[in-house]
DRENMARTOR-753395 format. One record per residue (C-alpha): y negated, z, x; residue number from 1; residue in three letters. Coordinates in Angstrom, 3 decimals, decimal comma. Each point is the difference from the previous one (the first is absolute). Example, Ala and Ser with C-alpha at 12.3 -4.5 7.8 and 13.67 -1.06 7.14 Angstrom:
2
north=4,500&up=7,800&east=12,300&pos=1&code=ala
north=-3,440&up=-0,660&east=1,370&pos=2&code=ser
//
This chain:
259
north=-3,728&up=-26,681&east=-5,026&pos=1&code=met
north=3,694&up=-0,516&east=0,826&pos=2&code=asp
north=-0,242&up=1,568&east=3,461&pos=3&code=arg
north=3,282&up=1,772&east=-0,794&pos=4&code=leu
north=1,649&up=-2,683&east=-2,111&pos=5&code=lys
north=3,782&up=0,212&east=0,176&pos=6&code=gly
north=-0,066&up=3,464&east=1,592&pos=7&code=lys
north=1,371&up=3,281&east=-1,324&pos=8&code=thr
north=-1,636&up=3,326&east=0,871&pos=9&code=ala
north=0,942&up=3,651&east=-0,331&pos=10&code=ile
north=-3,066&up=2,241&east=-0,247&pos=11&code=ile
north=0,478&up=3,763&east=0,186&pos=12&code=thr
north=-2,417&up=2,432&east=-1,598&pos=13&code=gly
north=-0,943&up=-2,860&east=-2,322&pos=14&code=ala
north=-0,595&up=2,028&east=-3,152&pos=15&code=thr
north=-3,607&up=0,840&east=0,872&pos=16&code=lys
north=-2,864&up=-0,544&east=2,436&pos=17&code=gly
north=0,447&up=-2,416&east=2,869&pos=18&code=ile
north=3,616&up=-0,770&east=-0,840&pos=19&code=gly
north=-0,833&up=-1,006&east=-3,554&pos=20&code=glu
north=-2,866&up=-2,202&east=1,214&pos=21&code=ala
north=2,344&up=-1,655&east=2,484&pos=22&code=ala
north=2,662&up=-0,632&east=-2,647&pos=23&code=ala
north=-2,476&up=-1,714&east=-2,304&pos=24&code=arg
north=-1,534&up=-2,027&east=2,864&pos=25&code=leu
north=3,351&up=-1,129&east=1,372&pos=26&code=phe
north=1,133&up=-1,268&east=-3,399&pos=27&code=val
north=-3,263&up=-1,943&east=-0,328&pos=28&code=lys
north=0,775&up=-1,549&east=3,386&pos=29&code=glu
north=3,392&up=-1,196&east=-1,218&pos=30&code=gly
north=2,378&up=2,745&east=1,125&pos=31&code=ala
north=2,769&up=1,696&east=-1,912&pos=32&code=asn
north=-0,670&up=3,736&east=0,251&pos=33&code=val
north=2,254&up=3,023&east=-0,248&pos=34&code=val
north=-2,336&up=2,801&east=-1,082&pos=35&code=val
north=1,407&up=3,197&east=1,510&pos=36&code=cys
north=-0,896&up=3,608&east=-0,700&pos=37&code=gly
north=1,267&up=3,335&east=-1,245&pos=38&code=arg
north=-1,714&up=-0,027&east=-3,398&pos=39&code=lys
north=1,907&up=-2,363&east=-2,253&pos=40&code=glu
north=-2,491&up=0,071&east=-2,874&pos=41&code=glu
north=-2,892&up=-1,013&east=2,273&pos=42&code=asp
north=2,078&up=-2,704&east=1,658&pos=43&code=gly
north=1,153&up=-1,503&east=-3,277&pos=44&code=glu
north=-3,594&up=-0,111&east=-1,263&pos=45&code=gln
north=-1,130&up=-1,907&east=3,083&pos=46&code=ile
north=2,896&up=-2,443&east=-0,263&pos=47&code=val
north=-0,727&up=-0,522&east=-3,699&pos=48&code=ala
north=-3,637&up=-0,818&east=0,814&pos=49&code=ala
north=1,017&up=-2,431&east=2,752&pos=50&code=ile
north=2,592&up=-1,655&east=-2,216&pos=51&code=glu
north=-2,652&up=-0,917&east=-2,578&pos=52&code=lys
north=-1,654&up=-2,278&east=2,551&pos=53&code=glu
north=3,003&up=-0,918&east=2,167&pos=54&code=ala
north=3,312&up=0,284&east=-1,874&pos=55&code=pro
north=3,082&up=0,540&east=2,127&pos=56&code=gly
north=-1,956&up=0,806&east=3,154&pos=57&code=lys
north=0,419&up=3,774&east=0,204&pos=58&code=ser
north=2,460&up=2,806&east=-0,570&pos=59&code=val
north=-0,208&up=3,773&east=0,355&pos=60&code=phe
north=2,328&up=1,939&east=2,291&pos=61&code=cys
north=0,155&up=3,782&east=0,210&pos=62&code=his
north=-0,272&up=0,832&east=3,689&pos=63&code=leu
north=-0,377&up=3,260&east=1,869&pos=64&code=asp
north=-0,634&up=-1,430&east=3,455&pos=65&code=val
north=1,542&up=3,033&east=1,720&pos=66&code=ala
north=3,395&up=-0,649&east=-1,610&pos=67&code=lys
north=2,299&up=-2,507&east=1,680&pos=68&code=glu
north=1,996&up=-0,621&east=-3,196&pos=69&code=ala
north=-3,211&up=-0,988&east=-1,805&pos=70&code=asp
north=-0,744&up=-2,588&east=2,679&pos=71&code=trp
north=3,465&up=-1,487&east=-0,360&pos=72&code=arg
north=-0,504&up=-0,216&east=-3,753&pos=73&code=asn
north=-3,425&up=-1,602&east=0,465&pos=74&code=ala
north=1,393&up=-2,723&east=2,240&pos=75&code=leu
north=2,894&up=-0,630&east=-2,375&pos=76&code=thr
north=-2,397&up=-0,352&east=-2,943&pos=77&code=leu
north=-2,319&up=-2,268&east=1,990&pos=78&code=thr
north=2,763&up=-2,378&east=1,039&pos=79&code=glu
north=1,615&up=0,026&east=-3,443&pos=80&code=lys
north=-3,317&up=-0,762&east=-1,733&pos=81&code=thr
north=-1,761&up=-2,324&east=2,432&pos=82&code=phe
north=2,629&up=-1,044&east=2,559&pos=83&code=gly
north=-1,683&up=0,802&east=3,308&pos=84&code=lys
north=-2,432&up=2,491&east=1,518&pos=85&code=leu
north=-2,830&up=-1,434&east=2,123&pos=86&code=his
north=-2,647&up=2,747&east=-0,020&pos=87&code=ile
north=0,044&up=3,777&east=0,140&pos=88&code=leu
north=-3,189&up=1,996&east=-0,477&pos=89&code=ile
north=0,660&up=3,613&east=1,063&pos=90&code=asn
north=-2,941&up=1,398&east=-1,953&pos=91&code=asn
north=1,237&up=3,351&east=-1,378&pos=92&code=ala
north=-1,589&up=3,058&east=1,569&pos=93&code=gly
north=-1,042&up=3,613&east=-0,540&pos=94&code=ile
north=-2,385&up=2,387&east=1,717&pos=95&code=ser
north=-0,795&up=3,704&east=0,142&pos=96&code=tyr
north=-3,376&up=1,371&east=1,057&pos=97&code=arg
north=1,364&up=2,464&east=2,579&pos=98&code=glu
north=-0,824&up=0,804&east=3,611&pos=99&code=thr
north=2,818&up=0,721&east=2,445&pos=100&code=ile
north=-0,426&up=3,709&east=-0,768&pos=101&code=ala
north=0,273&up=-0,592&east=-3,740&pos=102&code=glu
north=2,873&up=-2,491&east=0,075&pos=103&code=thr
north=3,262&up=1,400&east=-1,322&pos=104&code=thr
north=3,498&up=-1,239&east=0,686&pos=105&code=met
north=0,167&up=-1,090&east=-3,640&pos=106&code=glu
north=-3,152&up=-2,137&east=0,093&pos=107&code=ser
north=0,826&up=-1,298&east=3,496&pos=108&code=trp
north=3,450&up=-1,161&east=-1,082&pos=109&code=gln
north=-1,265&up=-1,485&east=-3,261&pos=110&code=ala
north=-2,601&up=-2,052&east=1,885&pos=111&code=thr
north=2,526&up=-1,222&east=2,555&pos=112&code=leu
north=2,501&up=-0,874&east=-2,733&pos=113&code=asn
north=-2,391&up=-2,345&east=-1,778&pos=114&code=thr
north=-2,316&up=-1,299&east=2,718&pos=115&code=asn
north=2,439&up=-0,324&east=2,886&pos=116&code=glu
north=3,606&up=0,034&east=-1,223&pos=117&code=thr
north=-0,986&up=-2,197&east=-2,945&pos=118&code=gly
north=-1,511&up=-2,596&east=2,332&pos=119&code=val
north=3,032&up=0,140&east=2,305&pos=120&code=phe
north=2,441&up=-0,548&east=-2,860&pos=121&code=leu
north=-2,132&up=-2,793&east=-1,439&pos=122&code=gly
north=-0,135&up=-1,817&east=3,325&pos=123&code=met
north=3,715&up=0,478&east=0,625&pos=124&code=lys
north=1,202&up=-1,299&east=-3,347&pos=125&code=tyr
north=-2,609&up=-2,752&east=-0,258&pos=126&code=ala
north=0,945&up=-1,404&east=3,395&pos=127&code=ile
north=3,657&up=0,074&east=-1,009&pos=128&code=glu
north=-0,789&up=-1,939&east=-3,188&pos=129&code=ala
north=-2,335&up=-2,470&east=1,716&pos=130&code=met
north=2,579&up=-0,796&east=2,686&pos=131&code=lys
north=2,308&up=-1,386&east=-2,688&pos=132&code=lys
north=-2,172&up=-3,028&east=-0,755&pos=133&code=his
north=-1,823&up=-0,495&east=3,305&pos=134&code=gly
north=-3,231&up=-1,167&east=-1,627&pos=135&code=glu
north=-3,434&up=1,110&east=1,264&pos=136&code=pro
north=-0,569&up=3,523&east=-1,287&pos=137&code=ser
north=-2,472&up=2,836&east=0,384&pos=138&code=ser
north=-0,069&up=3,786&east=-0,063&pos=139&code=ile
north=-3,331&up=1,788&east=-0,394&pos=140&code=val
north=-0,275&up=3,790&east=0,102&pos=141&code=ser
north=-2,932&up=2,231&east=-0,819&pos=142&code=thr
north=-1,382&up=1,934&east=2,951&pos=143&code=ala
north=-3,464&up=1,631&east=-0,129&pos=144&code=ser
north=-3,189&up=0,541&east=1,935&pos=145&code=val
north=1,246&up=3,601&east=0,191&pos=146&code=asp
north=2,881&up=-1,206&east=2,132&pos=147&code=gly
north=-2,460&up=-1,605&east=2,415&pos=148&code=ile
north=-2,732&up=2,623&east=0,427&pos=149&code=val
north=1,565&up=3,178&east=-1,399&pos=150&code=gly
north=-1,404&up=2,586&east=-2,393&pos=151&code=asp
north=0,542&up=3,747&east=0,367&pos=152&code=ala
north=0,165&up=0,398&east=-3,784&pos=153&code=ala
north=3,004&up=-2,353&east=-0,402&pos=154&code=phe
north=2,459&up=1,003&east=2,706&pos=155&code=phe
north=3,278&up=-1,296&east=-1,444&pos=156&code=ser
north=-1,588&up=-3,064&east=-1,575&pos=157&code=tyr
north=-1,548&up=-1,066&east=3,312&pos=158&code=cys
north=3,297&up=0,541&east=1,794&pos=159&code=ala
north=1,934&up=-2,213&east=-2,395&pos=160&code=thr
north=-2,584&up=-2,758&east=-0,061&pos=161&code=lys
north=-0,055&up=-0,155&east=3,801&pos=162&code=ala
north=3,789&up=-0,275&east=-0,193&pos=163&code=ala
north=-0,330&up=-2,980&east=-2,345&pos=164&code=val
north=-1,914&up=-1,862&east=2,716&pos=165&code=glu
north=2,712&up=0,731&east=2,568&pos=166&code=ala
north=2,812&up=-0,976&east=-2,384&pos=167&code=met
north=-1,847&up=-3,228&east=-0,776&pos=168&code=thr
north=-0,115&up=-0,954&east=3,675&pos=169&code=lys
north=3,650&up=0,909&east=0,590&pos=170&code=cys
north=1,247&up=-1,901&east=-3,046&pos=171&code=ala
north=-2,120&up=-3,032&east=0,882&pos=172&code=ala
north=1,479&up=-0,020&east=3,498&pos=173&code=leu
north=3,524&up=0,323&east=-1,392&pos=174&code=tyr
north=-0,484&up=-2,978&east=-2,298&pos=175&code=cys
north=-1,582&up=-2,108&east=2,737&pos=176&code=gly
north=2,571&up=0,860&east=2,639&pos=177&code=glu
north=2,810&up=-0,865&east=-2,429&pos=178&code=asn
north=-1,562&up=-3,306&east=-1,071&pos=179&code=ala
north=-0,476&up=1,181&east=-3,583&pos=180&code=leu
north=-2,830&up=-1,794&east=-1,859&pos=181&code=pro
north=-1,315&up=3,322&east=-1,279&pos=182&code=ile
north=-3,515&up=1,156&east=0,806&pos=183&code=arg
north=-0,747&up=3,725&east=-0,144&pos=184&code=val
north=-3,558&up=1,286&east=-0,291&pos=185&code=asn
north=-2,026&up=2,875&east=-1,443&pos=186&code=ala
north=-3,335&up=0,517&east=-1,715&pos=187&code=val
north=-2,167&up=3,044&east=0,751&pos=188&code=ala
north=-2,311&up=0,566&east=-2,970&pos=189&code=pro
north=-3,156&up=2,019&east=0,157&pos=190&code=gly
north=-0,795&up=2,259&east=-2,946&pos=191&code=tyr
north=0,800&up=-1,742&east=-3,262&pos=192&code=val
north=-0,821&up=1,145&east=-3,520&pos=193&code=leu
north=3,518&up=0,450&east=-1,376&pos=194&code=thr
north=1,848&up=2,764&east=-1,887&pos=195&code=pro
north=0,764&up=1,501&east=3,431&pos=196&code=met
north=-3,747&up=0,341&east=0,606&pos=197&code=ala
north=-0,371&up=1,911&east=-3,259&pos=198&code=tyr
north=2,831&up=2,317&east=1,044&pos=199&code=glu
north=-1,562&up=0,507&east=3,431&pos=200&code=asp
north=-3,330&up=0,901&east=-1,594&pos=201&code=ala
north=1,779&up=2,480&east=-2,247&pos=202&code=lys
north=1,798&up=1,605&east=2,966&pos=203&code=gln
north=-3,374&up=0,338&east=1,740&pos=204&code=asn
north=-1,715&up=1,542&east=-3,021&pos=205&code=gly
north=-2,344&up=-2,985&east=-0,446&pos=206&code=gln
north=-0,967&up=-2,265&east=-2,842&pos=207&code=thr
north=0,895&up=-3,632&east=0,603&pos=208&code=ile
north=-3,742&up=-0,722&east=0,309&pos=209&code=glu
north=-0,382&up=2,603&east=2,765&pos=210&code=glu
north=3,121&up=-1,267&east=1,719&pos=211&code=tyr
north=-1,173&up=-3,607&east=-0,183&pos=212&code=ser
north=-3,450&up=0,742&east=1,384&pos=213&code=ala
north=1,472&up=1,929&east=2,932&pos=214&code=glu
north=2,561&up=-2,733&east=0,688&pos=215&code=ser
north=-2,432&up=-2,905&east=-0,272&pos=216&code=ile
north=-2,037&up=1,551&east=2,807&pos=217&code=ala
north=2,972&up=-0,527&east=2,334&pos=218&code=leu
north=0,068&up=-3,773&east=-0,599&pos=219&code=his
north=-2,758&up=-2,088&east=1,637&pos=220&code=pro
north=0,432&up=-2,696&east=-2,654&pos=221&code=ile
north=-1,491&up=2,437&east=-2,510&pos=222&code=gly
north=2,710&up=0,262&east=-2,642&pos=223&code=arg
north=3,586&up=1,030&east=-0,586&pos=224&code=leu
north=2,751&up=-2,578&east=-0,091&pos=225&code=gly
north=1,539&up=-1,283&east=-3,203&pos=226&code=thr
north=3,727&up=-0,470&east=-0,630&pos=227&code=pro
north=-0,568&up=-3,748&east=-0,046&pos=228&code=leu
north=-1,579&up=0,111&east=3,488&pos=229&code=asp
north=3,295&up=1,301&east=1,352&pos=230&code=ile
north=2,141&up=-2,237&east=-2,213&pos=231&code=ala
north=-1,679&up=-3,066&east=1,498&pos=232&code=tyr
north=0,871&up=1,252&east=3,486&pos=233&code=ala
north=3,623&up=0,355&east=-1,097&pos=234&code=tyr
north=-0,175&up=-3,538&east=-1,367&pos=235&code=leu
north=-1,276&up=-1,437&east=3,265&pos=236&code=tyr
north=2,693&up=1,664&east=2,084&pos=237&code=leu
north=2,701&up=-0,928&east=-2,521&pos=238&code=ala
north=-0,827&up=-3,700&east=-0,275&pos=239&code=cys
north=0,571&up=-2,870&east=2,421&pos=240&code=asp
north=-3,655&up=0,029&east=1,089&pos=241&code=glu
north=0,943&up=2,966&east=2,216&pos=242&code=ala
north=3,013&up=-1,765&east=1,532&pos=243&code=ser
north=-1,098&up=0,935&east=3,559&pos=244&code=phe
north=-0,731&up=3,646&east=-0,820&pos=245&code=val
north=2,625&up=2,667&east=0,618&pos=246&code=thr
north=0,139&up=3,535&east=1,365&pos=247&code=gly
north=-3,626&up=0,704&east=-0,798&pos=248&code=thr
north=-1,913&up=2,461&east=-2,157&pos=249&code=thr
north=-2,954&up=-1,499&east=-1,854&pos=250&code=leu
north=-2,783&up=2,519&east=-0,626&pos=251&code=ala
north=-1,613&up=-0,645&east=-3,384&pos=252&code=val
north=-2,397&up=2,896&east=0,185&pos=253&code=asp
north=-3,634&up=-0,972&east=-0,479&pos=254&code=gly
north=-0,658&up=0,777&east=3,661&pos=255&code=gly
north=1,416&up=3,529&east=-0,121&pos=256&code=tyr
north=1,832&up=-0,337&east=3,335&pos=257&code=thr
north=-2,965&up=-1,614&east=1,797&pos=258&code=cys
north=-1,390&up=3,411&east=0,889&pos=259&code=arg
//
């Protein structure tokens, strides 16, 4: 408990799945949390649930990560409500089950907008906000095992997740070379049972049971990940226990990338 006491975090894509798990966990660990997402009703429900146990510790912010104006608004709300930003979790992401031959300009651009431009804008505006107070801060972005090993069925998704790793290294170097106390890291999840997994199964014409069985076989640990598995990785990289960790991508993948 209290690993994030006195800290304020923005979490994108926090209205479901991994982002929601992270929001709830971070509040339990003492953080103020700005729950960000595009669906206001879902976000308000999550904040209402959190507020029952931890009044005054969370607020919802509508955020389309691909829109620069939304990021400005998010930072304004964060500073107005909680004073300072210490943690950014770039968790929002989308995927399309498409090979390079099947990928359209529309799906390619949509994937880049969320998974790559959204991470860029988050890093840019978070660093700007964190520079104001000069306190130890952390940025964690969501990469993927598919950005490490590749998958023919997810061309644009793999491309953007590999880019997240490169952006993480570049931003970490920038902060270090400019003596900014901001660590920048990424987490590469394996397959996790989230709403995105249900959508992927649907796109592939599978039941979630068929999808899960096929996916479990890819993970030597013998199961899929849970949202909380990834949320705990975010927590580690966000808290002071990881004070000597920057510019790295932590694979939380049940052994998926061992092969």
